[in-house]
N, C-alpha and C positions, 0 to 999 in steps of 0.2 A: 541706719536702717529705718525705712518708713513703710507703714502698712497702707496700701492704696484701696483695697476693697476686700470684702468677705462675702462668700456665697455659700449658703448652707441648705441642707435638706434632711428632714426627719432626725433632728438631734434633740434628745430629751423632749421637752414640751413644745419645741418649735417644729411642728409638723409641716409637711409640704416644703416648697422652696422659698427662701428669703435671701435678699441681697442688700448689702450696705456698701455704698461707694463713697469712701472718704476723700477721693480725688475730685469729686464734683460738689457743687453748691448743695446744701449750705455749709458742709464741712470744710470745703476749701476756702471759705470766706471768713471763718472764725477759728480761733485757736482753742476753743473750749466747747465741749458738749457733755450732756448728761445721759446716762442710761438709767431709765426709771421704770417702775412697775412694782406690783405687789410681790410679797414674798412667795417664792415658788413659781413665779411667772416664767422665768428663764433668762434673767439678766446675765447671770454668771455663765450661762451656756454660750453666750457670744464670745466670752474669753476662752472657754473650753474649745470652741470651734477654731480659734486662732492657733492654740497650742497643738491641737490634734492635726491640723493641716500642715504645720511646720515640722513637728517632731513625732507625730503619731502617739502622743501621750496626753492624758487628762489628769490633772493633779488630784481631783476629787475621787476618781475611780482607780487610782494607782495603776496596777497592771491590767485590770479588767477593762480595757478601753472599749470593748464591745457593749458595755453597759450604757454608753452614751446614745445608742440607737433608740429611737422612739419605739414604744411598745406597739405591737400589732402592725409593724411595717416590714417590708421585705428588703429595703435598701436605705442607705444614708450616705452622705458625703459632706465634706467641708473643703471649699476651694478658696485659697487666699492669694491675692495679687500684692506683691511688695516690691519695693525699690531698694537695691543694695549695690554698692560699688558702681553707681551711675548706670545701672542696668535694671530692667524691669523683669521680674520672674513671676511665675504662677505655680504654687504648690497645691497639690490635691491629695486628700486622704479619702478613701471610700471603703465601704463594707457592705456586703449583701448576703442574703440568704439564698439557698438553692432555688432556682426558678423564679427569683424575685418574689417569692411567696412568704407571707408573715410566719407560716409554720414550717418553712423549709429549714434545712440544716445550715448553720452558720458557716460561711466560707472564709478563706484567708483574707485578711485586710490587704489593701493595695495602696501604694503611694506613687505619685507622679510628680515630675519637675519639668517645667517648660520655661523657655526664654523668649521674650518679645523681640522679634527680628522683622523689620520691614512691615510693621502693623499686624503681624501674625505670630502666634505662639508656636514655637518649635520645640518638640520633645527632646530634652537632654538627659532624662533619667527616668527609667521605668524598670527598676530592678527590685532587689530585696529591700525591705523596709529599712534595715540598718544602713544600706548603702545610700539610700536617698537622704536619711538623716545626716549622714556624714557630709554629703554634698551641701545640704542646707546650712549645716554648722560652718562649713568653709566659706560659704557666700555671706552669711550674716555675721560671722565672727563670734557667735554666741552658741554655747550648748544649751540644753533645755533648762538647767538650773540657773544659768546666767541670764537667760531670757526672762524667766519668772521674776528675778530680782531687778532686772533692768527695765522691763516694759510693763509688767503687772505689779503695782506697788500696793502692799497691804499696810496702809498708814496706821491702822490700829495696833499692829505689832510694835511699832515704835512708841506709841502712847504707853503701852504696858512696859516697854523697855525703860522708859524714863523713870517709872515709879518703882522699879524692882531693886532688891538688894544686890550686892556685888555678885554673890553666888548665882542668884536667879538671872541676873543680867548676863553672866557668863554663858549660861545655857541659851538664853534668848539670842544673844549675839551670835552664838554658834549656829542656831537655826536660821537666823535672818541672813547671815553672810555666807553660810556654807563652809565654815572653817572647822568643821568637826574633825578634819584630818589631823589637826594638831593634838587633840585628845587621843585619837587613835595611835599616833606616833608615840606619845608619852607612855600609854598603856603597853604598846607593843615592845618598847625598849625595856620596860620593867619586867614583862613576861619573858622576853628574850634572855635577860640576865639570869632569871631563875632557871630557864631551860638550859643555858650553858653551864650553870653551876651543877645542875643535876647530871649533865653529860660527863663533867669532870669527875664527879663522885663515882659514877657508874664505871668509868674507865679505871679508876684507882682500885675499885673493888674487883674488877675483872682481872687486873694484873696480879692481885693477891691470890686469885684462884688458879693461876698457871703453875704447874708442877713439872720440873725437869728431872731427867735421869741423873743419878749420882755417878761418880767416876768408877766405883766398885761395880755398880750394876752394868755399866757399859762394858767393862773388861770381861766380866763373866759371860755376857751374851756374845761377845766377839769370839772368845775361845770356843764356845759351843758351836757357833756357826762354822768355824774353820773345820772342825772335826766332821760335821755333817756333810759339808761340801766334798771332802776327800772320800768319804764313804759312798756318796752318790756317784762319783766318777767311776769307781770300781764296779758298782752295780750296773751302770749304763753300758760299760764295755762288755760285760757278760750278756746283757740283754741283746746287744747288737749281734753277737755271735749266734745266739739261739734264733734270732729273727732270720738270719741268713740261711740257717739249716731248714727252717720252716718254709721259707720261700722256695728252696730247692725241691723239697718234697711236693709242694703245691704245684710246681712247674711239671714234675714227672706225672702227677695225676692228671693235669690238664692235657698233656700230650697223649696219654692213654685214652682219655675220653674222646679226644679228637680223632684218634685212630679208629675207634669203634663207630663214631659218627660218620666218618668218610666211607667206611665199608658199607654201612647201611644206606648211605646216599647212592653208592654205585649200584647196589642191588635194586633199589627203587627205580633208578633211571632205566635199567635193563628191562624191568617188568613193565614200565610205562611204554617203552618203545614197542614191546611185543603186543600190548593191548591195542595199539594204533596201527598194526600191520595191515589189517583189512582196509582201513581208511586210506593208507598210503597207496594200496593197490588201486583203489577207486580214483585216487589222484592221478595215477599213471594213465588210466583209460581216458580221463578228462583231458589230459594234455594231448592224447592222440586224436581226440575228436574236436579239438579246439580250432583246427583250420577250417572246419565247415560252419563255424558259428556265424560269420558275417552273412553268408547266403541264407542261412536259416532265419536270422533276425530280420533280414530284408523281406522275406516271404511273409513273416508274421505281421510286419507293418502293413503290407498290401492287403493281407487278409482282414486286418482290423478296419482298414479304411473302407473295404468293400462292404463289410457288415454294417458300418455306420451309415453308409449311403443308402442301403436297403431299408434301414429303420426310418430314415428321414422321408423316403418316398411313401412308406406306409402311413406315417403320421399325416402327411399332406393329403393323401387320398381320403382320410377320415374327416379332416377339417374343411374341405372344399365346399360341400353342400351347405354347411352352417354359415360360411362366409357369404355365399350367394343370397341366402335368406335374410341375413342382416342388412345387406345393401338394399334389398327391395323394401323392407320395413322402414328404413331411414327415409326413403323417398316419400312414403305416405305421411310420415310425421311432418315433414317439411311443408307439404301442401296444406295441412290443417293449420299450422302456425301462421301461414301467410293470410288465410281467411280471417282469423281472430284479430290480427294487426289492423286490417282494413276497417273492421267494425268499430274498434276503439277510437280511431282517428275521426270517424264521422260523428260519434257521440260528443267528443270534446269540442268540435267546431260548432255544434248546435247550442251548448250551454255557456259559452264564453260571454256573450252580450248580457245575459241575465246576471251572471256573477259580478261583472263590472259594476252594474247599477247598484246591487246590494252592498258592495264594498263602500261606495260613496255614501250611502245612507248611514252605514255603521259609523263611519268617521264623524259625521255630523252629530250623531247621538252621543258619541264619546266626548266631544268638545263641550256640549251642553252639560253632561254629567260632571265634568271637571269643574266648570264654573259653579254648579250647585254645591259640590263638595267643598270647594274653597270658601264659599259664603258660610256654610254650616260650621266648618272648622274655626273660622274667624269668630263666630258667635260663641262657640264652645270655649275658646280660649278667653274671650272677653268676660264672660259671666263670672268665673272664679276671681278675676282681677277686681271686678266691682265689689264682690262680697269681701275680699281681702282688704280693700281700701275702706269700706264701711266699718269693718272690725277694728282696723288700726285707728281710725278716727275716734271711735267710741272709747278705745283703750287710752289714747292720749288725753282725751277730755276728762276721763275719770282720774288719771294720774295727776293732772294739773290741779284738780280740786283737792286731792290728798296732800300734795306738796305745799299748797298755800296754807292749809291748816297746820302742818308741821312747822313751817317758818314762824308762825306766830308764837308757838310754844317755845322754840329755841331762843328767839329774841328775848322773851320774858325771862328765861333762866340766866342768860348772859348779863342782863341788866341787874338782876338780883345778886350775882356773885362776881362783880367786877373787881373785887379786891384780890382774887386768886390769879389775876393775869400774869403777875411776875414770878409765880412759883416754878415755871418751866426752867428758867436759868438758875435760880437759887438752889433748887432741889438737887440738881446735878453736882453743884459745888459741895453741897452738904454730903452727898453720897461719896464724893472723892475724898473728903476729909475723914469720913468714917472708915473708908477703905484704907486710908493712910494710917489711921490708928491701929487697925488690924495688922497691917504690914509691920508697923513698929513693934507691936506686941510679939509677932512671930519672929522678927529679927532679934529681939531681946532674948527670947527663949533659945533660938539657934545659937546666939553668942555664948550663952551660959553652957549649952551642951557642948559646944566647940571647946570651951575652956576646960571642962571636966575631961573630955576626951584627950586633950593635949596633955593634961597632968598625968593621965594614965599612961600615955605613950612615954613620958619622961621616966616613970617608974619602971616600965618594961625595958627601956634602954639602959638604965642603970644596972638592972639585973643581968642583962646581956653583957655589959661591960665587965662585971665580976666573973662571969663564965669565961670570957675571953682571956682574962688574966690567968685563970687556972690552966687553960689550954696552952698558953704561951710557956708556962713553967714546965708542962709535960713535954712540949716540943724541944725545949732546951736540953732536958735530960736525955731524950732519945737521940739528939744530935751528938752528944758526948759518947754515948754507947756505940754508935755506928763508927765513929772515928777510931775507937779502940779495936773494933772487929777488923777494920781495914788494915790496921798496922799488923795484927796477928797473921792475917792471910798473906801479906807481903813477905813476912819472914818465912812461912812455910813454902812459898813459891821459890824463893831463892835457894832454899835447902834442896828442893827437888831438882832444880836446874844445874846445881853443882858448878857454878861459874859460867855456864853456857847461856846463850840467849834462847828464847822460845823458837825463833826462826831457824837457828842452827840445829836444834834438836829435830824440828820438823823436816829439814833437808836430809838429815841422816836417816830418819825413818822412811822418807819417801824413796830413797835410793835402794834400800834393801829388797823390796818386793820385785823390783826389776831384775836384780841378780838371781833371786829365787826363780823367777819366771824363765830366765835364760837357761838355768840348770835343768828345769823341767823340759824345755824345748830340746835341749841336747839329748836328754833321755828318749824323748819321742823320736828324734831324728835317728838315733842309733837303732831303735827298734824298727823303724821304717826301712833302713838300709839292709837289715837282715832279711826282711820280707822281699825286698826288691831283688836280691841275688837269687832267691829261690824261684820267683816268678819269671825272671829273665831267662833262666836255663830251660824252663818248661816251654816257653813261647818259641825258643830256637828250635826245639824238637818238632813242634807242631808245624812250623814253617817248612821244614825239610820234607816231611811226609806229604804235605799238600802240593809242593812243587813237583814231586815225582809223579803223583796221580794226574796232574794237569798235563804232563807231556804225553802220557798214554792216551788220554781222551782226545787231544788235539790231532794225533795221528789217525784215529778212528774217524774224526770229523772230516778230514781231507778225503778219505775214501768215499764217504757218503755224499759229499758235494759233487764228485765226478759222476756217480751213478744217478743222482737227481737231475743233472743237466741232460744226460742222455735220454732219460725217461720223458722229460718235458719236450725235447725236440720231436720225438716220435708222436707224442700227443698232439702237437701243433699240426703235423702232417695229416693225421686222422681227422682233425677238425676242419681242415680245408676241404677234404673230400666230402664231409657231411654238409658243408655250406653249399657246395656245388649241387649236390643232390636236392637240397631244400629249395634252391632257386628254380630248378627244373620242375619240382613239384608245385611251386607257386604258379608257374606259367600254366600248368594243367588245371589248377583250381580256377584261374581267371577264364580259361577256355570254356568252362561250363556256362558262364554268363553271356557268351556271344550269341547274338540274334541275327538271322539273315536280314540283310537290308540296313543294318546299323553298323557304323564303322568300328573297327577294333581300336582300342586305346593304345596299343603298342605299335601296329603297322599301318592302321588306317583302312584296311581292306573291308569291303562290305559283304563279301562271300566267304563262308567258313566251311569248306567241305570236310575238314578233319576235326570238327568240334566234338564229335562223339567217339573218336579213336583214342584209346588209353595206351600210354607208353609203358615200357618195362619198369617195375618198381625196384630200385637198388637202395632205397633210403634205409630200410630196416637193417641191412647188413652193415652199412656205414655206421649206423648208431651203435650197433653191438660192438664193433671194433673200437669205437671211440670210448665207450663205457669201460671196456676191458683195460685199455691203456690208462684211463682216468684212475682206475683202482690201483694200477702199478705206481702212478705218480703220487697218489695219496699215501701209499705204504712207505715209499722212499722218503717222501716229504716229512712224514711223521717221525721216521727214524732220524732224519737230519735235524728236525726240531729238537728231539730229545737229546741228541749229541751236543747241539749248540747250547742248550740249557745246562747240561752237565759241565761243559767247558766253562761257560760263564760263571756257574756256581763255584767251580774250582778257582777261577781267576779272582773272584771276590774273596774266597777263603784265603788265597795266597796274599792278596793285597791287605786284607784285614790283619793277617798274621804279621806282615812286614810293618804295617802301621802300628800295631800293638807293640812289636819289638822296639820300634823307634821311640814310641811314647814312653816305654819302660826305661829305655836308655836315657832319654831326656829327664825323666823323673829321677833316675839315679844320680845324674849329674847335678840336678837341682838340689837333691838331698845332700850331696857331698859339699856343694857350694855353701848351703845353709849351715852345715856343720862347721866348716872352716870360718864362716862369718861369726857364728856364735862363739867359737873358740877365741876369736880376737877380742871379744867383749868380756871374757872371763878373767879373773885375776891370774890363773895359771892354765896353760893349754892341757887338753886331755886327748886320748886316742878315741877313734870311732868304734872301738870294741870294749872300752872301759866303762861299762854301764854301772857297775857296783860303785866305782870311785865317784862317778858323777852324782849318784844318789846320796852318798855320804856327805859330799860337799853341800848339796841342796838342803839336807836336813840341818846341818850346822848353821847355815846362813838363815834359815827360817827361824831357828831358836833365838838367834841374836835379834832378829827383827821383832819377834814377839816381845822381848824384854824391853827394847827401846820404845816400842809403841805404847806399852803399858805406862812407862814413865811419862811419855808425851801426853797421854790422856789425862793422867793425874794432874800434870802441870796446867793443862787447858782448863780443867774443872776449877782449879784454884784461881786461875785468871778470871774465869766467868763469875766465880763467887765474888771476887774483888770488884768487878765491874758492876755486879748487881748491888753490892753493898754501897758502892760509890753513888749509884743512881738513887738508892734510897736516901743517902745522905743529901744529895742535891735536892731531892723532893722534899726532904725535911726542912732544908734551908728555905725553899720556896714557901712551904707551909708556914714557917715562922714569920716570913715577911708578910704573907697574906693576913695572918692573925694580927700583926701590928697595924696593917692598913685598915682592917675591919674595926679595930679599936678606935682608930682615928676617925673613921666614919661615924661611929656611934657617938663619940664626943661632939662631932659636928651636928648630929641629929638633935642631941640634948640642947645644944645652944640654940638651934633653930626653933625647937619647941618652946623654949623659954621666951624667945623674942616674939613668937606668935601669941603667947598668953598676954604679953604686954599690949600687943596691937588689939587683941580682943577686948581688953579692959577699956582701952581708949574708945573703941567703937561703941561699947555699952553705954558709956557716959554720954556720948553724942546722941544716941538713940533715945535715952531718957529725956534729954533736953528737948529734942524734937517732939516727943510725945506730949510734954507739958504745953508747948507752943500750940499744937493742933487743938488741944482741949480748950484753950482760951479762945481761939478763933471760932470754934463751934458754939460756945456759950454766947459770944457777941452776936452771931448770926441768928440764933433762935430767939434772942430777946427782941430783935427787930420784927419777928413774926408773932410775938406775944405767946411764945411757947417756952415753958420752963426746961432748962437743961438738966438731964439725968443720964449719967454715964452708963447706967445699967439698962436704960430704956431707949437707947439710941435707935435700935431696930424698929421699935414701935413708932417712935416719932417719925422716922423716915417713911414708914409705910403710910402713916396718916397724911403726910405731905404729898406723897406720891398719888394717893387716891384723890385728893383735892385738885392736884395738877392735871391728872388724867381726865377727870370729869370736865374741867373747864376747857382743856384742849379738844376733847371730843365734841363739846358743844360748838366750839369755833369751827372745827372742820365740818360738822354737820350743817351749820348755817351756810358755809360757802358751797357745800355740795348741793343743798336744797335750792339755793339761788340759781346755781348753774343748771339744775334740772328744770326749774320753772322756765328759764329762758329757752332751753332746748325744746321743751314741749310746745311752747308758743310758736317757735320757728317751724316745728314739724307739722302743726295743724293747718297752716295756710296752704301749702302745696297739696295736701291731701284733699281739701275741699274742692280745689280747682280740678284736680285729676278725676274726682268722682263725677263731676258734671260732664266732662268730656267723654268719659267712658259710657255714660248712659245714652248720650246722643248717638254714638257710634253703634251701639247695640240695636237701637230702633231702626236705623237705616239698613242694617244687615237683615233683619226680619222681613222687610219689604222686598229686598232683592231675592230672597229665598222663595217667596210665594210666586213672583213673576217667572223665574227660571224654571220652576216645577211645571207650570202650564205648558211652556214650550217643549219640554222633554216628552210629555204624554203624546202630543201630536206627532212628533217624529217617530216614536216607537210604533204607533199604529200603522203608518205608511210602510215601514220596513217589514212588518209581519205579513202584510198583505202581499208583498212582492216575493219574498223568499222563505216565509215561515220562520222557524227557529233554527234553520241550518246555518252553518258557518260557511260563507262563500269561499274564503281562502282555503279552508280544509277540503271543500268539495272540488275546487280546481286542482289542488294538490293530488287528490285521490284519482281524478281522471288522468292527469299527467303521469302519475305513477303506473297506472294500468296500461297506458299506451307504451311507456318505456319497458314495462315487463313483457308485453307481447312482442315488441321489437327484439328484445334480448332472446326470447324463446325461439323466434324464427331464425336468428343468426346462429344459435347453438344447433338447431336442427339441420341447417345447411352444412355446418362444419362436420357434423356426425355423418351425414349422408355421403359427403366427399371422402371422408376417411374410410368408411366401410367399402366403398367402391374401389378405392386404391388397394386395400388389403386383398380383395378378391382377385384383382388383376395380377398382383405380385405373386400370389400363391400358384396361379396357373403357370406362370413363366418358370418359377422355381421347380415345379414338378417335372417339366419338360427337360430342364438342364440336368437334374439329378438322375433321370432315367438314362440319359446318354452316358453320363460318367460311370454309372453302375455297370453297364454293359462292357465298357472298355476295361475296367478293373478286373472283372471276372475272367476275361480272355487272358490278360497278363498274368494273373495268379495261376491259372492252369498251366501255362507254358513254363513258368519258373519252378513250380512243384515237380513237374515231369523231369526237368533237367537235373535237379538236385537229387531226386530219388534214384535216378540212373547211376550217378557217381557214388552214392552211399552203398548201393548194392554191390558195386565193384569192390568197395573197401570192407565188405562183410557186415555192414550195418543195415538192419532190416527196416528201412523207412524213417520217416521224420519223427515218429514217436520214440523209436529206439535212440535216435540222435539226442532228443530232448532229455531222455533218462541219463545218458552218459555225461552231458554237460552239467558241471557244478556251478552254483552261484559264485560270482567273483570273490565275495568276502570269505566264503567257505574254502575256496581253493587257496586263497592267500593265507588264510589261517592254518591250513594243513601244511603248506610249504614252510611257514615259520616254525610250526611245531616240530616238524621233522628236523629242521636245521638246529633248533634249540636242543632236542634230545641227543643228537649226535655230538654237538659241542659239549654238553654236560657230561657225557660218558668220557670224552677225551680229557676234560679238565679234572674230573674226579680222579682219574688214573694218575695224573701228574701230582695232585695234592697228596695222594696215598704214599707215593715215593718220597716226597719231601718230608712228610710226617715221620716216616720210618727212619730217615737219616737223623732228624732232630732228636728222636727218642733214643737212638743208640748213642749219640754224642752226649746227651744229658746224663745217661746212666753211667758213662765212663768217669764222670766227675766224682761220684761216690763220696759226698761231703759228710754223711753221717749214717750210722746204723740204727739210730734210735727211731721209735715210732713217732708219727705226727702228734698223737694224743699226749705222749710224754713230753715232747718239745713244747706243745701249747701250754701244758700245765706248768712247766718250768718258766715259760715266758710270762705267764700270769703271775706266778709267785714273785718273780723279779720286779714286775710292774707294780704290784701291791707294795713291795718294800720301798721302791723309789717314791711312790705316792705318799707313803707315811713320812719318809724323809723330807719330801718337798713341803708337806704341810708344816712340819716343824721349822724348816728353813724359812718358809713364808711368814710364820708367826714371829720369828726373831727379826727378820727384815722389817716386818710391820712395826715392831717395837722401835727399831732405829728410825724408820720413816716418821712415826708419830712423834718421837723425841725431836727430830729435826723440824717438823712442822710446829711443835710446841715452842722450840727456840725462836723460830721466825715469828710466831705469834707474840712471844714475849717482847721481841724487839719492835714489832709493829705497834703493840699497845703502848710501849714506852714512848715511841715517836708520836703517837696520837695524843698521849697525855701532855707532851710538850706543846704540841700545836693547840690543844684545847685550853691549856693554861694561858697561852697568848690570846686566844679568842675570848676567854672569860675576862681577862684584864681589860681588853678593848671595850667590851660591853659594860663592864663595871664603871669605867671612866665615863662612858656616855650616859649611863643611868644616873650617875651622880649629878650630871648636868641637867638632864631633861626628863628622866624617868620617874613615874609614880604609879601606884596601883589604880588610882581613880582618874588619872589623866590630867589632874589640875595643874601640875608643875609646869608643863610646857604650854598647856592651853592658856593659862593666865598670862604668860609672857607674850605669846603670839597674838592673843586677842587684844592685849594692850596696844601693840603696834597697829593692829587692824582698826581699833577704836580711834587711835590718833589720826590715822588717814581718813577715816569716815567723818570725824569731827571737822577736819580741814575742808573736805568737800561740802559738808552740810552747811558750814558757815557762809560759803559763797551763795547758796540758795537762801539762807536765812536773812542775809543782807538785803535781798530783793523783797522779802516778805515784810521785814520790819528793820528799822535802823536802831532799835533800842537794845537788842540782845545779841550776844555771841555765846557759842557753846565752848566750854573749856573742859579739858581732861584734868581730873583731880591729880594733884601732885603727890599726895600721900596714899592714894589707892590706885591699884592697877587698872580697875574698871570703873572708877568713880567719875561722875559727870557733875559739873556745876554750870551755872548760868552767870554771865557777866552783864550787868545792867549799866549801859552807857549813860542812862538818864540819872543814875545815882553815883556819879564819879567813878565809873567802872568797878563798882562794888561787885563782889562774887557772893552768890548765895546758892542753897541747894535747889535742885530741880523741883522738889516738892512744893516750893513757895510759888510756883507759877499757877496762874488761873487756868481754867479749862481751855479758854481760847488761846492763851499763850502756849499751853502745852501742845495744842494742835499744830500751831505754827512751827514749833521746834520739831515735833515728830514728822511733819510734812517735809521740813528741810532735810531731816535725816533720811527719809525715804527717797527723796530726790538725790541725795548724796550717795546712797547705796546704789541707785541706778547708774550713776557715773562710775562708782567703784566696780560694779559687776561687769559693766560693758567695756572696761579698759579703754582701748583706743577707738572703739566703734561708736559712731555718732548715732544716738537714738532719737528719732524724730516723732515717735508715737508712744504715748504713755497712757496707762489705765490705772486709776486710783480707786480701790475697792473700799467703800464705806469710810467712816471716821469723821463725818461732818455733823453728827447728831448732837454733840456737846457744845456747839458754837452759838453765841448770841448773834444778833443781827449785824452788829458792827464788825465783829471778828470774822463772820462769814463773808462780809463784803471785802475785808482785807485779803482773806484767803483766795476768794474767787478772782480778785483783781491780780493777785500775784500769779495765779495759774494762767490767767489770760495774757499776762506779760510774757509767758513762755513762747507765745506765737511769734514774738520778735526774733526768737532763735530758730524759727522754723519748726517748732514742735506742735503737735496736735495732742490735746489732753482730753481723755474721757473719764467721767466720774460716775461711779455706780453708787446710788444712794436712795433712801426712802424719804429724805427730809423735804417737806413741802416748800419751805422757803428756798431751798436750793433749786427746786424745779422752776419756781417763779423767777429766780435770779438769772438762770441760764436759759437763753432763748432757744438754742439748738438742742433737741432732745431725740433720743431713740427710745420710744415708748414700747414696752413689752406688755401687752394686754392679754389677760386670761380669756379663753373662749370656752363654750360648753364642751364637755367631753374630755377635759383635762389638757387641751392643747392651748397654745398661745399664738398671738399675731404681733408682728413688728410694724410699728408706724414711725415714720420720720417726720418730726414737727419742727418748724422754724418760726418762732414767735407766733404761735397759734395756728399757723397754716400747715395743713397736712401735705407733705411733699411726694407721697407715693400712694 
């Protein structure tokens, strides 16, 4: 992976937009660059921008990534271009507030991913932040933590790592390499073992709390349950009989209520028919007058049309004068508009030449005014520039004078204190050795505390071992007792079985309930056969009576069918006569509409001499004859319908009786077959009338079954007790084995603790030797500076040396800074002097131009005023044109109005003439039709058109009355039929006579039986609940036993794993895993150390898991502690380790861009040169290395720099410099 460029906006102190392109010079031409700037300027923000663009995370802000946005800004982003897998990508992270305002609500962060294709970036990801991170991790081959360790190296962490104790080095290695998972695994295994042990104990306690029923308790409950069930059966039989009697009485009452209800319905229907008699008479007259309705409706239509035409004529006669006056007024308005239009056109033609000349003069004045304004603006801009240059020049001259005075004072101080020049290097070495003394002191105290802690653990383990011995003796005694109990239970079981097996006894017990059930079924079958014989005889008698009644009714039906056919034939003859009379009457009705001169629709004749002659009316007599015959047909039909219904009812009765007789016969055969089948399954056959014998055999068999079942229950309980005791014995064996294993583990712990104490004593001796060596080195160093060594005053000595060093270094830095400032001020003064002279000349010329152009402008303005005054020529012309257009529009509108008014007046005159002619024609036609219809009405006895209108009913009223009449007649007929059927059902139900008791007595008896059954059911349910609970408890016992076996296996598995890697603090597995990690890290670091120096190699200590030593090839490959390295040598080793970690973290991913954060402040000039040269050599491998540092010597040594400079207001600015030349 290689970073190509980074573009940022509003991140921390880096406000606005900044871009760094690593793919272009100077970065592409060098392998090393520095990121410099004062503390807080924003150097590390550049690294934050890289991580937030790729992963949406910033190490310093943890999860609150929005804290990276600059204060008082509305948006920010970071855009990174990088190369991975031979392709170029661009990742962008952005965040904004609502509306882009600084005080807006913070919105959701966004991430984008694009790929460079054909010189353009194509979006390949714009989804949720987590999805973009996964895509980038896939492309780079690194997650966030791996990226931090591979690309951004904190060399200072490894400097601390080299000087730490084994315990501290373990935690540092865990933080640096991200191997905290091994500690977590170790602690998890330890906690998991404790959790599994607790689960096993909980299951064992739970098993002890499970209680089962004894054999005696089960036997007692089963006997009680059998008695209760038998009693319940008797009570339910009695209850069913009482329920049947109650249902019979209820049915009788229901039929009586139905009888009363039907009688009331019939009377109500008769009364309703009587109330509507007058309406039905009105309906009759309506039907008589209905044949005149078409002629009447036609006359009404003509009459309405004649009235409408008269109203229209009257309305037109009123509006005609007004229409004529409107037409004349519109003509006068048109004449006035024409005159106004001609006057406006003449005025515009007269003013046009004057307006054109005034426009030309205005344009000339505007041009001169623009020139004058431009000259004045130029002078206005130039004057502040002159003042600004004069101010800057005076400021630089004053600053130069002050800088020269300060230079003299600093040079005098450096000359007087030249002896303190070397304190910078030596003081840091002194500080390191003091820190080393403190580390050794702390390590000695920790070693002593560790020894005391381990001795205490040995005492605790010995105490636990004694407790384990006591528990083992108790377990052995419990084991012997359980074996004796099992032997005793085995003897009792064999005595109960009496030589039989448990399966044989179970088979014998299982067979007897079947035999008892067979006897019970035989008893039920015998009882059912007795009932069958009685019911079969009764059904035969019912069938015979129904068949006789059916024959009588069928003969009556035949006679009625013949009479009905004769009545219908006579009705059809009367109906044909009536139809002939009605057709003749229709011809007479059409003759009323015939008009002389118009053709007849039937024959086509135009002369109608007999149109007013009325024929003889025979229609009424035909109708009366038809209605009389209709009454005969209805009466016979009704009798026929009643006979058919009676015959049908009797047929159904006979069929039902036959079907019931056959069903009872089939049921009897089924009962007989069932009896014979059951007889075959009994030990000895019995007769179908031997009920007492069957009951005696059943009771004998039941008693035998109860005896054998009790024996079986006792045997099963003994067997379960044996199994339970055997399980306890097995558990006790397992407990004994576990106790032995626990004792062995404690012995192993004691041995390990003793070995640990020996190792601690060895480490203590080594630390004391190292402490004495460091004291000697400090004494020699202080003698060279003429300072007395005092172990108790080391801090005071260090502070004094630090003050001397800082004063001298500050003076050196000030001398350099003042020299640079003097040079910068001298360079700045020359261009300011030249610029001031040029600006003064330009101002003088502008003043001359302003005076000249002002005179020209006054002359032009005077001539313009004399021609047109202060008026605007363009506005005046527009006004005249608008006025002309307005008068033209007014004339056009007046013309349109005049034409429309004239058209309306003409159309009104024509319409009035047409309506007058139509009205005359309609009046004549209406008179003729009314006369003809009145003549016919008088012949029928109807006194004119008003009487006809009164007789005719509305269609909906007539239809409603017809439907009501039909509904009432059908209701009366139907109710009569229902009354007859109800009477028959009531007589049939009374003949059954099931009981003589009252309904209240039967209901009370039913309630008492139900209460008794309820009490029995509650007791039966309670006993069954006891059995169900015991069954569930037995299953629970078996389930818990199985869980204990599985949990014992799980506990053993985690116990073995904990012995290998588990510990409460995670040290056990962490130290082992980190030893492997450190060996691999050392191997990778030595490859980089060989490029930095050929003198040293890093070795992993043989007697310490996390110990490190240095191998000195200049001293015959001698090995010595890391503490013996100088500051510069320690830096080289830590840098090699940091580069090695980058290789370790990146796995197979090639990292071509590295950033090293700090770590160069302790180096002398020579070591710094070696380190920088080594880093520059990384360019040969295609790597680009960036160093973040405050060290001035480093800035001078590295030519390519990214300088982060603080600006006023808390912001910073990025400058890219290449050997003194600013590149952006």
